[in-house]
N, C-alpha and C positions, 0 to 999 in steps of 0.2 A: 839748417841750411842743406840744400840738395844739389845734385848735379845733373838731373834729368836723364839718368840711366836707369831704366826700369828693370828690376830684378824679380819682381813677383806680380802676380795678378791677384785681385781680391774679388770674391763673389758676394754680392749683397744678399744676406740671408733674411734680413728684416729691416724695414725703415719705418719709423713712426714719429709722430709729433705734429707740429704745426708750423706756420710761417715764422714763428718766433724762435723755435728750437727744434731741431730734428735729431733723432738718435738712429744711428745706422750700425747694424751688426754685420761684420765683415769676416768671411772665411778666407784666410790667406792660402794661396796655392802656389806650389813650387817645390823643387827638389830639396832645398835647404831653407827651412823656415827658421828664422833667427829667434832667439829668446825674446819674448815681449816683456816690457816693463810698464807699470803704471806711470802715466805722465810722459811716455815716449811720444815724440812727434813722428807722424807718418804723413807722407805726401800721398794723398788719395786723388787720382786724376789731377795731380798738381796742386791740390789744396792741402795746406799744412793743418793737420788735425791732431788732436791729443788722444792717446789711448786712455779711456776713462775706466774701462773694465776689461779684465782678461777672463774670458769664459772658458776657453781651452787654449792649449799651446798655440793653435793656429786660428783661433776665433777671438776677435776683439770687438769692443763697442766704442764708438766715437760719437761725439756730439758736434752739431753744426749750428753756429749762431745765426741770428737774423741777418747780420751784416754780410756773412759769407753766403748765405742762401741767395741774397739779392744779386750777386754778381757771378755766380757759378752755375754749373750744370746739375747740382744736387737735386733740383726740382724734377729732373728727368731720371733720377735713379729709381730703380724698382727691384723687387725680389728677383734675383737671377742676373742682375746687371753686373758686368765685369768692369772693375776699376783698376787702373794702373797704380801699383804700390811701389814706393821707394822709401827706404829708411834714411834718416839723416846721415850725412857723410861725416867722417872723422877727419881731424887735421892731418892724419897720416895717410888718408886714402888718396888714390889716383883721382884727379879731376878729369874724368873721361868725357864729360859733356861740357856744360857751362854752369855758372853759379846761379842757383834759383833760391828764392826765399819761401816758396810755397804760398805767396800772396797773389792770388789770381786777380787780374785787373778787369777782365770783361769776358763776355761770351762772344765767340765768333761762329759764323754760319758756314757750313760746308756747301760750296757752290758746285764743285765738280770733282770727280775722282777718275783718274786715268791709270791704266796699267800698260806696260810694254811687254815685248816678247822675252825680256830677261827677268821678268817678275819684279821689276822696279815699279814703284807707285808714286803718283803725284796727286796731291790734294790742293785744291784752290779754296781759300777761305775769304769771306767778306768780314771786314772789321768795322766797328762803329767809328764814325767820323773823328771823334776826339782822340782815338788811339792810333789812327793810321800814320801820323807823323812819327811815331816811335818805331815803325817798321822800316828797316833799311835793307837794301840789297846785300845779300850775303851776311846779314846780321843774325844775331841770336834771338830765337823765339822759343817759348815753351808751350806746347799744346798738349793738354791733358797730362801734364807732367813729363812729357817727352822732349828732350833737348833736340831742336831742329834748326835748320838754316833756311832763311827766307830767300826766295828767288822770284824772278819775273813779277816784280811789283807794278801794279797799276794804280797810282794814287787817285786818278780821276774816278775810278770805279770802286775804290777802297778795297782792293783785293790783293792777295799775295799767294804765292804757290810754294809748297814745300815738296821736296823729293824724299822718298822714304825707301831705304834698302829692304830687301825681303826679310832679313832677320828681325828688324824692328817692326815691320808690318805684321809678322807672324806672332810675335811675343808681346804685343801691346794691343789695347782696344781700339787703336786707330783702324785696324782691319774691319771693325764693325760699323764704322761711320758710313752714312749714306747722305746724298744731297738733301739738305733741309735740316740735318742734325746740327746741334750746337756743341761746341767744345770750349774748354777753358783756355784762356790765353794769359800767360804772364809775360809782360814785355821785359826786355833786357834791363836789369837793375841799374846799369850805368847810364843808359839813356834816360831813365826816370829821374835820376839824381841830377844829371846835367840839365834836363828840362826845368826841373824845379829851381836850380841855381840861376839859370838864365832869366826865368820869370821874376825872380825875387831880387835880382841884382840891381843895385841902385846906381 
């Protein structure tokens, strides 16, 4: 389980495989690289992946299954690509963002990026039809693993806007997005379960 607060960036050193299984070698970058363990869960751009090999203290190998490939941005990863990294939270940790499972629901497209004179940033995303109903004004969304709040929803156009403070923009790969790029979206877990309950209620 994660809370959408990015503490590290990872650089893709190598990625290989095919549409059935990909292997990515990731170099972790930051001031305090934690001790890695085999089997540890890492959120990589919001995708919960398992550490399968520790090459060095700050270099790990993860594998990505066919099911994950089909709904995430890993098909756009390349050597040198920067991924947002989060370690799983402990029961004793501060829940600074919101609860995430690392289960990406779909890809969303960057429609527009704006900056203001205070170095605040806003990004507008387009959402697939079947997921727009899960986006609520001032609700929780997770984009590339970053806990954000949705604003200015337009359900007719399937778009929503997020505002990003300078710190988050600087220390995550959201700063590298441009219109036409795709990002990972995890919808609010409570919205998902409520929707499932209502659909199956007799």
